[in-house]
PDB file of the backbone (N, CA, C, O) and the ligand in Angstrom, with CONECT records:
HET     ZN  A 101       1
ATOM      1  N   MET A   1     -17.831   9.242  15.760  1.00  0.00           N
ATOM      2  CA  MET A   1     -16.809  10.200  15.326  1.00  0.00           C
ATOM      3  C   MET A   1     -15.744  10.352  16.405  1.00  0.00           C
ATOM      4  O   MET A   1     -15.499  11.457  16.890  1.00  0.00           O
ATOM      5  N   ASN A   2     -15.126   9.265  16.772  1.00  0.00           N
ATOM      6  CA  ASN A   2     -14.089   9.340  17.796  1.00  0.00           C
ATOM      7  C   ASN A   2     -12.729   8.937  17.243  1.00  0.00           C
ATOM      8  O   ASN A   2     -11.800   8.648  17.997  1.00  0.00           O
ATOM      9  N   SER A   3     -12.626   8.923  15.929  1.00  0.00           N
ATOM     10  CA  SER A   3     -11.358   8.574  15.310  1.00  0.00           C
ATOM     11  C   SER A   3     -10.955   9.706  14.376  1.00  0.00           C
ATOM     12  O   SER A   3     -11.804  10.393  13.808  1.00  0.00           O
ATOM     13  N   PRO A   4      -9.659   9.889  14.227  1.00  0.00           N
ATOM     14  CA  PRO A   4      -9.218  10.938  13.304  1.00  0.00           C
ATOM     15  C   PRO A   4      -9.580  10.610  11.863  1.00  0.00           C
ATOM     16  O   PRO A   4      -9.468   9.463  11.430  1.00  0.00           O
ATOM     17  N   TYR A   5     -10.007  11.607  11.139  1.00  0.00           N
ATOM     18  CA  TYR A   5     -10.315  11.455   9.711  1.00  0.00           C
ATOM     19  C   TYR A   5      -9.157  12.001   8.889  1.00  0.00           C
ATOM     20  O   TYR A   5      -8.436  12.907   9.308  1.00  0.00           O
ATOM     21  N   CYS A   6      -9.006  11.423   7.714  1.00  0.00           N
ATOM     22  CA  CYS A   6      -8.161  12.060   6.719  1.00  0.00           C
ATOM     23  C   CYS A   6      -8.759  11.758   5.357  1.00  0.00           C
ATOM     24  O   CYS A   6      -9.179  10.628   5.105  1.00  0.00           O
ATOM     25  N   CYS A   7      -8.804  12.738   4.483  1.00  0.00           N
ATOM     26  CA  CYS A   7      -9.405  12.543   3.179  1.00  0.00           C
ATOM     27  C   CYS A   7      -8.458  11.757   2.267  1.00  0.00           C
ATOM     28  O   CYS A   7      -7.313  12.166   2.068  1.00  0.00           O
ATOM     29  N   PRO A   8      -8.928  10.629   1.709  1.00  0.00           N
ATOM     30  CA  PRO A   8      -8.070   9.820   0.838  1.00  0.00           C
ATOM     31  C   PRO A   8      -7.861  10.440  -0.539  1.00  0.00           C
ATOM     32  O   PRO A   8      -7.002   9.991  -1.299  1.00  0.00           O
ATOM     33  N   ASN A   9      -8.636  11.463  -0.860  1.00  0.00           N
ATOM     34  CA  ASN A   9      -8.506  12.086  -2.181  1.00  0.00           C
ATOM     35  C   ASN A   9      -7.490  13.227  -2.158  1.00  0.00           C
ATOM     36  O   ASN A   9      -6.502  13.201  -2.892  1.00  0.00           O
ATOM     37  N   CYS A  10      -7.736  14.216  -1.319  1.00  0.00           N
ATOM     38  CA  CYS A  10      -6.801  15.348  -1.304  1.00  0.00           C
ATOM     39  C   CYS A  10      -5.655  15.102  -0.320  1.00  0.00           C
ATOM     40  O   CYS A  10      -4.634  15.789  -0.379  1.00  0.00           O
ATOM     41  N   LYS A  11      -5.812  14.136   0.576  1.00  0.00           N
ATOM     42  CA  LYS A  11      -4.734  13.646   1.442  1.00  0.00           C
ATOM     43  C   LYS A  11      -4.195  14.670   2.440  1.00  0.00           C
ATOM     44  O   LYS A  11      -3.250  14.380   3.175  1.00  0.00           O
ATOM     45  N   THR A  12      -4.781  15.850   2.470  1.00  0.00           N
ATOM     46  CA  THR A  12      -4.264  16.844   3.407  1.00  0.00           C
ATOM     47  C   THR A  12      -5.291  17.239   4.449  1.00  0.00           C
ATOM     48  O   THR A  12      -4.934  17.627   5.561  1.00  0.00           O
ATOM     49  N   ASN A  13      -6.581  17.142   4.090  1.00  0.00           N
ATOM     50  CA  ASN A  13      -7.604  17.613   5.012  1.00  0.00           C
ATOM     51  C   ASN A  13      -7.851  16.608   6.132  1.00  0.00           C
ATOM     52  O   ASN A  13      -8.207  15.454   5.890  1.00  0.00           O
ATOM     53  N   ARG A  14      -7.653  17.074   7.362  1.00  0.00           N
ATOM     54  CA  ARG A  14      -7.936  16.246   8.537  1.00  0.00           C
ATOM     55  C   ARG A  14      -8.906  16.929   9.479  1.00  0.00           C
ATOM     56  O   ARG A  14      -9.185  16.415  10.563  1.00  0.00           O
ATOM     57  N   SER A  15      -9.420  18.076   9.084  1.00  0.00           N
ATOM     58  CA  SER A  15     -10.207  18.823  10.064  1.00  0.00           C
ATOM     59  C   SER A  15     -11.529  19.390   9.540  1.00  0.00           C
ATOM     60  O   SER A  15     -12.422  19.683  10.336  1.00  0.00           O
ATOM     61  N   ARG A  16     -11.672  19.548   8.250  1.00  0.00           N
ATOM     62  CA  ARG A  16     -12.881  20.190   7.741  1.00  0.00           C
ATOM     63  C   ARG A  16     -13.758  19.173   7.007  1.00  0.00           C
ATOM     64  O   ARG A  16     -13.405  18.704   5.925  1.00  0.00           O
ATOM     65  N   PHE A  17     -14.883  18.845   7.595  1.00  0.00           N
ATOM     66  CA  PHE A  17     -15.768  17.832   7.014  1.00  0.00           C
ATOM     67  C   PHE A  17     -17.221  18.223   7.166  1.00  0.00           C
ATOM     68  O   PHE A  17     -17.579  18.977   8.071  1.00  0.00           O
ATOM     69  N   ASN A  18     -18.058  17.708   6.278  1.00  0.00           N
ATOM     70  CA  ASN A  18     -19.507  17.826   6.420  1.00  0.00           C
ATOM     71  C   ASN A  18     -20.071  16.443   6.726  1.00  0.00           C
ATOM     72  O   ASN A  18     -19.830  15.488   5.989  1.00  0.00           O
ATOM     73  N   ILE A  19     -20.815  16.345   7.808  1.00  0.00           N
ATOM     74  CA  ILE A  19     -21.481  15.100   8.160  1.00  0.00           C
ATOM     75  C   ILE A  19     -22.863  15.112   7.531  1.00  0.00           C
ATOM     76  O   ILE A  19     -23.661  16.010   7.797  1.00  0.00           O
ATOM     77  N   ILE A  20     -23.148  14.124   6.700  1.00  0.00           N
ATOM     78  CA  ILE A  20     -24.426  14.076   5.990  1.00  0.00           C
ATOM     79  C   ILE A  20     -25.283  12.993   6.621  1.00  0.00           C
ATOM     80  O   ILE A  20     -25.015  11.802   6.465  1.00  0.00           O
ATOM     81  N   ARG A  21     -26.312  13.417   7.332  1.00  0.00           N
ATOM     82  CA  ARG A  21     -27.201  12.433   7.952  1.00  0.00           C
ATOM     83  C   ARG A  21     -28.130  11.825   6.903  1.00  0.00           C
ATOM     84  O   ARG A  21     -28.716  12.536   6.086  1.00  0.00           O
ATOM     85  N   GLN A  22     -28.252  10.522   6.939  1.00  0.00           N
ATOM     86  CA  GLN A  22     -29.092   9.834   5.968  1.00  0.00           C
ATOM     87  C   GLN A  22     -30.324   9.282   6.663  1.00  0.00           C
ATOM     88  O   GLN A  22     -30.232   8.455   7.571  1.00  0.00           O
ATOM     89  N   GLU A  23     -31.465   9.753   6.221  1.00  0.00           N
ATOM     90  CA  GLU A  23     -32.713   9.295   6.790  1.00  0.00           C
ATOM     91  C   GLU A  23     -33.506   8.620   5.691  1.00  0.00           C
ATOM     92  O   GLU A  23     -33.947   9.279   4.750  1.00  0.00           O
ATOM     93  N   ALA A  24     -33.691   7.328   5.795  1.00  0.00           N
ATOM     94  CA  ALA A  24     -34.389   6.608   4.739  1.00  0.00           C
ATOM     95  C   ALA A  24     -35.896   6.705   4.914  1.00  0.00           C
ATOM     96  O   ALA A  24     -36.417   6.549   6.019  1.00  0.00           O
ATOM     97  N   GLN A  25     -36.579   6.963   3.826  1.00  0.00           N
ATOM     98  CA  GLN A  25     -38.038   6.930   3.838  1.00  0.00           C
ATOM     99  C   GLN A  25     -38.467   5.795   2.921  1.00  0.00           C
ATOM    100  O   GLN A  25     -38.251   5.844   1.710  1.00  0.00           O
ATOM    101  N   ALA A  26     -39.083   4.768   3.515  1.00  0.00           N
ATOM    102  CA  ALA A  26     -39.570   3.652   2.702  1.00  0.00           C
ATOM    103  C   ALA A  26     -40.827   4.073   1.972  1.00  0.00           C
ATOM    104  O   ALA A  26     -41.760   4.594   2.581  1.00  0.00           O
ATOM    105  N   VAL A  27     -40.855   3.852   0.684  1.00  0.00           N
ATOM    106  CA  VAL A  27     -42.014   4.244  -0.114  1.00  0.00           C
ATOM    107  C   VAL A  27     -42.393   3.126  -1.074  1.00  0.00           C
ATOM    108  O   VAL A  27     -41.580   2.267  -1.414  1.00  0.00           O
ATOM    109  N   LYS A  28     -43.621   3.161  -1.490  1.00  0.00           N
ATOM    110  CA  LYS A  28     -44.078   2.291  -2.570  1.00  0.00           C
ATOM    111  C   LYS A  28     -44.466   3.192  -3.738  1.00  0.00           C
ATOM    112  O   LYS A  28     -45.246   4.132  -3.585  1.00  0.00           O
ATOM    113  N   LEU A  29     -43.912   2.888  -4.896  1.00  0.00           N
ATOM    114  CA  LEU A  29     -44.150   3.724  -6.069  1.00  0.00           C
ATOM    115  C   LEU A  29     -45.074   3.021  -7.056  1.00  0.00           C
ATOM    116  O   LEU A  29     -45.108   1.793  -7.147  1.00  0.00           O
ATOM    117  N   ASP A  30     -45.809   3.826  -7.778  1.00  0.00           N
ATOM    118  CA  ASP A  30     -46.558   3.305  -8.910  1.00  0.00           C
ATOM    119  C   ASP A  30     -45.550   2.954 -10.012  1.00  0.00           C
ATOM    120  O   ASP A  30     -44.790   3.820 -10.446  1.00  0.00           O
ATOM    121  N   PRO A  31     -45.534   1.704 -10.466  1.00  0.00           N
ATOM    122  CA  PRO A  31     -44.518   1.283 -11.436  1.00  0.00           C
ATOM    123  C   PRO A  31     -44.600   2.054 -12.757  1.00  0.00           C
ATOM    124  O   PRO A  31     -43.592   2.205 -13.447  1.00  0.00           O
ATOM    125  N   GLN A  32     -45.775   2.536 -13.106  1.00  0.00           N
ATOM    126  CA  GLN A  32     -45.928   3.231 -14.384  1.00  0.00           C
ATOM    127  C   GLN A  32     -45.537   4.705 -14.291  1.00  0.00           C
ATOM    128  O   GLN A  32     -44.809   5.223 -15.137  1.00  0.00           O
ATOM    129  N   THR A  33     -46.031   5.362 -13.257  1.00  0.00           N
ATOM    130  CA  THR A  33     -45.843   6.811 -13.186  1.00  0.00           C
ATOM    131  C   THR A  33     -44.696   7.227 -12.274  1.00  0.00           C
ATOM    132  O   THR A  33     -44.173   8.335 -12.401  1.00  0.00           O
ATOM    133  N   GLY A  34     -44.305   6.357 -11.366  1.00  0.00           N
ATOM    134  CA  GLY A  34     -43.272   6.736 -10.407  1.00  0.00           C
ATOM    135  C   GLY A  34     -43.813   7.530  -9.238  1.00  0.00           C
ATOM    136  O   GLY A  34     -43.054   7.928  -8.355  1.00  0.00           O
ATOM    137  N   ASN A  35     -45.111   7.767  -9.219  1.00  0.00           N
ATOM    138  CA  ASN A  35     -45.715   8.495  -8.097  1.00  0.00           C
ATOM    139  C   ASN A  35     -45.709   7.649  -6.824  1.00  0.00           C
ATOM    140  O   ASN A  35     -45.818   6.424  -6.868  1.00  0.00           O
ATOM    141  N   VAL A  36     -45.580   8.330  -5.705  1.00  0.00           N
ATOM    142  CA  VAL A  36     -45.597   7.625  -4.429  1.00  0.00           C
ATOM    143  C   VAL A  36     -47.023   7.197  -4.097  1.00  0.00           C
ATOM    144  O   VAL A  36     -47.927   8.028  -4.002  1.00  0.00           O
ATOM    145  N   ILE A  37     -47.210   5.890  -3.923  1.00  0.00           N
ATOM    146  CA  ILE A  37     -48.526   5.371  -3.554  1.00  0.00           C
ATOM    147  C   ILE A  37     -48.651   5.303  -2.041  1.00  0.00           C
ATOM    148  O   ILE A  37     -49.710   5.568  -1.473  1.00  0.00           O
ATOM    149  N   GLU A  38     -47.537   4.941  -1.400  1.00  0.00           N
ATOM    150  CA  GLU A  38     -47.590   4.722   0.034  1.00  0.00           C
ATOM    151  C   GLU A  38     -46.250   5.085   0.653  1.00  0.00           C
ATOM    152  O   GLU A  38     -45.193   4.777   0.103  1.00  0.00           O
ATOM    153  N   GLU A  39     -46.310   5.750   1.815  1.00  0.00           N
ATOM    154  CA  GLU A  39     -45.104   5.994   2.584  1.00  0.00           C
ATOM    155  C   GLU A  39     -45.209   5.209   3.878  1.00  0.00           C
ATOM    156  O   GLU A  39     -46.175   5.346   4.628  1.00  0.00           O
ATOM    157  N   TYR A  40     -44.219   4.397   4.123  1.00  0.00           N
ATOM    158  CA  TYR A  40     -44.240   3.587   5.346  1.00  0.00           C
ATOM    159  C   TYR A  40     -43.605   4.373   6.480  1.00  0.00           C
ATOM    160  O   TYR A  40     -42.450   4.785   6.383  1.00  0.00           O
ATOM    161  N   ASN A  41     -44.334   4.575   7.524  1.00  0.00           N
ATOM    162  CA  ASN A  41     -43.758   5.250   8.673  1.00  0.00           C
ATOM    163  C   ASN A  41     -43.598   4.276   9.834  1.00  0.00           C
ATOM    164  O   ASN A  41     -42.530   3.691  10.011  1.00  0.00           O
ATOM    165  N   ASP A  42     -44.640   4.102  10.614  1.00  0.00           N
ATOM    166  CA  ASP A  42     -44.529   3.144  11.717  1.00  0.00           C
ATOM    167  C   ASP A  42     -45.073   1.777  11.351  1.00  0.00           C
ATOM    168  O   ASP A  42     -44.729   0.773  11.975  1.00  0.00           O
ATOM    169  N   GLN A  43     -45.916   1.745  10.346  1.00  0.00           N
ATOM    170  CA  GLN A  43     -46.519   0.461  10.001  1.00  0.00           C
ATOM    171  C   GLN A  43     -45.463  -0.473   9.387  1.00  0.00           C
ATOM    172  O   GLN A  43     -44.488  -0.005   8.798  1.00  0.00           O
ATOM    173  N   PRO A  44     -45.656  -1.771   9.523  1.00  0.00           N
ATOM    174  CA  PRO A  44     -44.680  -2.715   8.991  1.00  0.00           C
ATOM    175  C   PRO A  44     -44.573  -2.620   7.471  1.00  0.00           C
ATOM    176  O   PRO A  44     -45.551  -2.319   6.787  1.00  0.00           O
ATOM    177  N   LEU A  45     -43.395  -2.876   6.962  1.00  0.00           N
ATOM    178  CA  LEU A  45     -43.185  -2.862   5.523  1.00  0.00           C
ATOM    179  C   LEU A  45     -43.910  -4.033   4.879  1.00  0.00           C
ATOM    180  O   LEU A  45     -44.157  -5.056   5.517  1.00  0.00           O
ATOM    181  N   SER A  46     -44.243  -3.870   3.619  1.00  0.00           N
ATOM    182  CA  SER A  46     -44.888  -4.970   2.913  1.00  0.00           C
ATOM    183  C   SER A  46     -43.877  -6.097   2.703  1.00  0.00           C
ATOM    184  O   SER A  46     -42.669  -5.870   2.765  1.00  0.00           O
ATOM    185  N   PRO A  47     -44.373  -7.310   2.456  1.00  0.00           N
ATOM    186  CA  PRO A  47     -43.461  -8.426   2.208  1.00  0.00           C
ATOM    187  C   PRO A  47     -42.508  -8.092   1.053  1.00  0.00           C
ATOM    188  O   PRO A  47     -42.901  -7.407   0.109  1.00  0.00           O
ATOM    189  N   PHE A  48     -41.294  -8.558   1.117  1.00  0.00           N
ATOM    190  CA  PHE A  48     -40.255  -8.359   0.098  1.00  0.00           C
ATOM    191  C   PHE A  48     -39.656  -6.951   0.110  1.00  0.00           C
ATOM    192  O   PHE A  48     -38.770  -6.644  -0.688  1.00  0.00           O
ATOM    193  N   HIS A  49     -40.138  -6.104   1.010  1.00  0.00           N
ATOM    194  CA  HIS A  49     -39.561  -4.768   1.095  1.00  0.00           C
ATOM    195  C   HIS A  49     -38.518  -4.757   2.212  1.00  0.00           C
ATOM    196  O   HIS A  49     -38.862  -4.781   3.393  1.00  0.00           O
ATOM    197  N   LEU A  50     -37.251  -4.720   1.831  1.00  0.00           N
ATOM    198  CA  LEU A  50     -36.184  -4.698   2.823  1.00  0.00           C
ATOM    199  C   LEU A  50     -36.103  -3.320   3.464  1.00  0.00           C
ATOM    200  O   LEU A  50     -36.240  -2.302   2.786  1.00  0.00           O
ATOM    201  N   SER A  51     -35.880  -3.292   4.766  1.00  0.00           N
ATOM    202  CA  SER A  51     -35.695  -1.995   5.404  1.00  0.00           C
ATOM    203  C   SER A  51     -34.258  -1.526   5.180  1.00  0.00           C
ATOM    204  O   SER A  51     -33.351  -2.327   4.952  1.00  0.00           O
ATOM    205  N   TYR A  52     -34.078  -0.223   5.250  1.00  0.00           N
ATOM    206  CA  TYR A  52     -32.763   0.379   4.992  1.00  0.00           C
ATOM    207  C   TYR A  52     -31.742  -0.135   5.988  1.00  0.00           C
ATOM    208  O   TYR A  52     -31.980  -0.136   7.196  1.00  0.00           O
ATOM    209  N   ASN A  53     -30.614  -0.568   5.475  1.00  0.00           N
ATOM    210  CA  ASN A  53     -29.575  -1.041   6.391  1.00  0.00           C
ATOM    211  C   ASN A  53     -28.217  -0.424   6.082  1.00  0.00           C
ATOM    212  O   ASN A  53     -27.175  -0.971   6.445  1.00  0.00           O
ATOM    213  N   GLY A  54     -28.241   0.712   5.414  1.00  0.00           N
ATOM    214  CA  GLY A  54     -26.989   1.410   5.121  1.00  0.00           C
ATOM    215  C   GLY A  54     -26.534   2.241   6.308  1.00  0.00           C
ATOM    216  O   GLY A  54     -27.180   2.245   7.356  1.00  0.00           O
ATOM    217  N   PRO A  55     -25.438   2.934   6.146  1.00  0.00           N
ATOM    218  CA  PRO A  55     -24.924   3.756   7.249  1.00  0.00           C
ATOM    219  C   PRO A  55     -25.856   4.922   7.553  1.00  0.00           C
ATOM    220  O   PRO A  55     -26.562   5.406   6.667  1.00  0.00           O
ATOM    221  N   SER A  56     -25.859   5.376   8.818  1.00  0.00           N
ATOM    222  CA  SER A  56     -26.768   6.457   9.196  1.00  0.00           C
ATOM    223  C   SER A  56     -26.237   7.815   8.749  1.00  0.00           C
ATOM    224  O   SER A  56     -26.990   8.786   8.686  1.00  0.00           O
ATOM    225  N   TYR A  57     -24.957   7.885   8.441  1.00  0.00           N
ATOM    226  CA  TYR A  57     -24.467   9.121   7.837  1.00  0.00           C
ATOM    227  C   TYR A  57     -23.258   8.857   6.958  1.00  0.00           C
ATOM    228  O   TYR A  57     -22.577   7.840   7.096  1.00  0.00           O
ATOM    229  N   ARG A  58     -23.009   9.778   6.065  1.00  0.00           N
ATOM    230  CA  ARG A  58     -21.832   9.759   5.240  1.00  0.00           C
ATOM    231  C   ARG A  58     -21.048  11.033   5.509  1.00  0.00           C
ATOM    232  O   ARG A  58     -21.520  11.941   6.193  1.00  0.00           O
ATOM    233  N   VAL A  59     -19.863  11.083   4.967  1.00  0.00           N
ATOM    234  CA  VAL A  59     -18.980  12.202   5.262  1.00  0.00           C
ATOM    235  C   VAL A  59     -18.505  12.828   3.952  1.00  0.00           C
ATOM    236  O   VAL A  59     -18.135  12.130   3.008  1.00  0.00           O
ATOM    237  N   GLN A  60     -18.525  14.155   3.921  1.00  0.00           N
ATOM    238  CA  GLN A  60     -17.948  14.852   2.788  1.00  0.00           C
ATOM    239  C   GLN A  60     -16.720  15.625   3.225  1.00  0.00           C
ATOM    240  O   GLN A  60     -16.743  16.331   4.233  1.00  0.00           O
ATOM    241  N   CYS A  61     -15.660  15.487   2.470  1.00  0.00           N
ATOM    242  CA  CYS A  61     -14.475  16.317   2.687  1.00  0.00           C
ATOM    243  C   CYS A  61     -14.829  17.736   2.289  1.00  0.00           C
ATOM    244  O   CYS A  61     -15.230  17.977   1.151  1.00  0.00           O
ATOM    245  N   ALA A  62     -14.687  18.683   3.212  1.00  0.00           N
ATOM    246  CA  ALA A  62     -15.061  20.064   2.921  1.00  0.00           C
ATOM    247  C   ALA A  62     -13.949  20.796   2.199  1.00  0.00           C
ATOM    248  O   ALA A  62     -14.037  22.000   1.955  1.00  0.00           O
ATOM    249  N   SER A  63     -12.911  20.068   1.861  1.00  0.00           N
ATOM    250  CA  SER A  63     -11.822  20.686   1.111  1.00  0.00           C
ATOM    251  C   SER A  63     -11.936  20.369  -0.376  1.00  0.00           C
ATOM    252  O   SER A  63     -11.842  21.265  -1.214  1.00  0.00           O
ATOM    253  N   CYS A  64     -12.141  19.081  -0.706  1.00  0.00           N
ATOM    254  CA  CYS A  64     -12.205  18.714  -2.131  1.00  0.00           C
ATOM    255  C   CYS A  64     -13.586  18.229  -2.560  1.00  0.00           C
ATOM    256  O   CYS A  64     -13.842  18.086  -3.755  1.00  0.00           O
ATOM    257  N   GLY A  65     -14.482  17.972  -1.603  1.00  0.00           N
ATOM    258  CA  GLY A  65     -15.854  17.620  -1.963  1.00  0.00           C
ATOM    259  C   GLY A  65     -16.136  16.137  -2.041  1.00  0.00           C
ATOM    260  O   GLY A  65     -17.274  15.754  -2.314  1.00  0.00           O
ATOM    261  N   LEU A  66     -15.144  15.282  -1.813  1.00  0.00           N
ATOM    262  CA  LEU A  66     -15.348  13.832  -1.866  1.00  0.00           C
ATOM    263  C   LEU A  66     -16.368  13.375  -0.830  1.00  0.00           C
ATOM    264  O   LEU A  66     -16.301  13.777   0.331  1.00  0.00           O
ATOM    265  N   ILE A  67     -17.322  12.524  -1.255  1.00  0.00           N
ATOM    266  CA  ILE A  67     -18.299  11.963  -0.329  1.00  0.00           C
ATOM    267  C   ILE A  67     -18.079  10.458  -0.239  1.00  0.00           C
ATOM    268  O   ILE A  67     -18.116   9.757  -1.250  1.00  0.00           O
ATOM    269  N   GLU A  68     -17.850   9.966   0.974  1.00  0.00           N
ATOM    270  CA  GLU A  68     -17.622   8.547   1.190  1.00  0.00           C
ATOM    271  C   GLU A  68     -18.204   8.135   2.532  1.00  0.00           C
ATOM    272  O   GLU A  68     -18.626   8.974   3.328  1.00  0.00           O
ATOM    273  N   ASP A  69     -18.220   6.822   2.769  1.00  0.00           N
ATOM    274  CA  ASP A  69     -18.579   6.333   4.083  1.00  0.00           C
ATOM    275  C   ASP A  69     -17.523   6.782   5.093  1.00  0.00           C
ATOM    276  O   ASP A  69     -16.363   7.011   4.753  1.00  0.00           O
ATOM    277  N   GLU A  70     -17.961   6.898   6.334  1.00  0.00           N
ATOM    278  CA  GLU A  70     -17.042   7.348   7.379  1.00  0.00           C
ATOM    279  C   GLU A  70     -15.802   6.470   7.472  1.00  0.00           C
ATOM    280  O   GLU A  70     -14.701   6.969   7.705  1.00  0.00           O
ATOM    281  N   ARG A  71     -15.979   5.151   7.287  1.00  0.00           N
ATOM    282  CA  ARG A  71     -14.841   4.250   7.490  1.00  0.00           C
ATOM    283  C   ARG A  71     -13.705   4.512   6.510  1.00  0.00           C
ATOM    284  O   ARG A  71     -12.545   4.228   6.804  1.00  0.00           O
ATOM    285  N   THR A  72     -14.043   5.055   5.346  1.00  0.00           N
ATOM    286  CA  THR A  72     -12.999   5.386   4.372  1.00  0.00           C
ATOM    287  C   THR A  72     -12.096   6.485   4.920  1.00  0.00           C
ATOM    288  O   THR A  72     -10.876   6.431   4.767  1.00  0.00           O
ATOM    289  N   PHE A  73     -12.702   7.478   5.558  1.00  0.00           N
ATOM    290  CA  PHE A  73     -11.922   8.580   6.124  1.00  0.00           C
ATOM    291  C   PHE A  73     -11.155   8.124   7.361  1.00  0.00           C
ATOM    292  O   PHE A  73     -10.032   8.565   7.610  1.00  0.00           O
ATOM    293  N   ILE A  74     -11.780   7.231   8.135  1.00  0.00           N
ATOM    294  CA  ILE A  74     -11.097   6.737   9.344  1.00  0.00           C
ATOM    295  C   ILE A  74      -9.880   5.899   8.963  1.00  0.00           C
ATOM    296  O   ILE A  74      -8.810   6.014   9.561  1.00  0.00           O
ATOM    297  N   LYS A  75     -10.074   5.052   7.951  1.00  0.00           N
ATOM    298  CA  LYS A  75      -8.984   4.179   7.522  1.00  0.00           C
ATOM    299  C   LYS A  75      -7.778   5.006   7.107  1.00  0.00           C
ATOM    300  O   LYS A  75      -6.641   4.672   7.441  1.00  0.00           O
ATOM    301  N   PHE A  76      -8.030   6.074   6.386  1.00  0.00           N
ATOM    302  CA  PHE A  76      -6.939   6.926   5.938  1.00  0.00           C
ATOM    303  C   PHE A  76      -6.363   7.751   7.095  1.00  0.00           C
ATOM    304  O   PHE A  76      -5.182   8.099   7.103  1.00  0.00           O
ATOM    305  N   GLY A  77      -7.219   8.051   8.063  1.00  0.00           N
ATOM    306  CA  GLY A  77      -6.772   8.832   9.220  1.00  0.00           C
ATOM    307  C   GLY A  77      -5.834   8.072  10.139  1.00  0.00           C
ATOM    308  O   GLY A  77      -5.115   8.664  10.943  1.00  0.00           O
ATOM    309  N   GLU A  78      -5.851   6.738  10.007  1.00  0.00           N
ATOM    310  CA  GLU A  78      -4.990   5.913  10.864  1.00  0.00           C
ATOM    311  C   GLU A  78      -3.522   6.008  10.464  1.00  0.00           C
ATOM    312  O   GLU A  78      -2.638   5.706  11.265  1.00  0.00           O
ATOM    313  N   ARG A  79      -3.265   6.421   9.247  1.00  0.00           N
ATOM    314  CA  ARG A  79      -1.869   6.424   8.769  1.00  0.00           C
ATOM    315  C   ARG A  79      -1.062   7.555   9.369  1.00  0.00           C
ATOM    316  O   ARG A  79       0.123   7.695   9.069  1.00  0.00           O
TER     317      ARG A  79
HETATM  318 ZN    ZN A 101     -10.517  15.898   0.299  1.00  0.00          ZN2+
END
């Protein structure tokens, strides 16, 4: 967060934002019921289970409510 943000939707907010931390929990679900069978914490994921590789947080404009990746706000903040 060392770059100025600007909301691409309302185009006026440059100062009021909510930082949403994203913490992925890897789980294995029962295909029939949707119940969690297993939660992976420190143990290795099962084969074919990709680990989370998305951004660690997203940003919400606290003026209009838009939620986007940080880079969207930074890109608009450069103008
Ligand atoms: Zn906005």
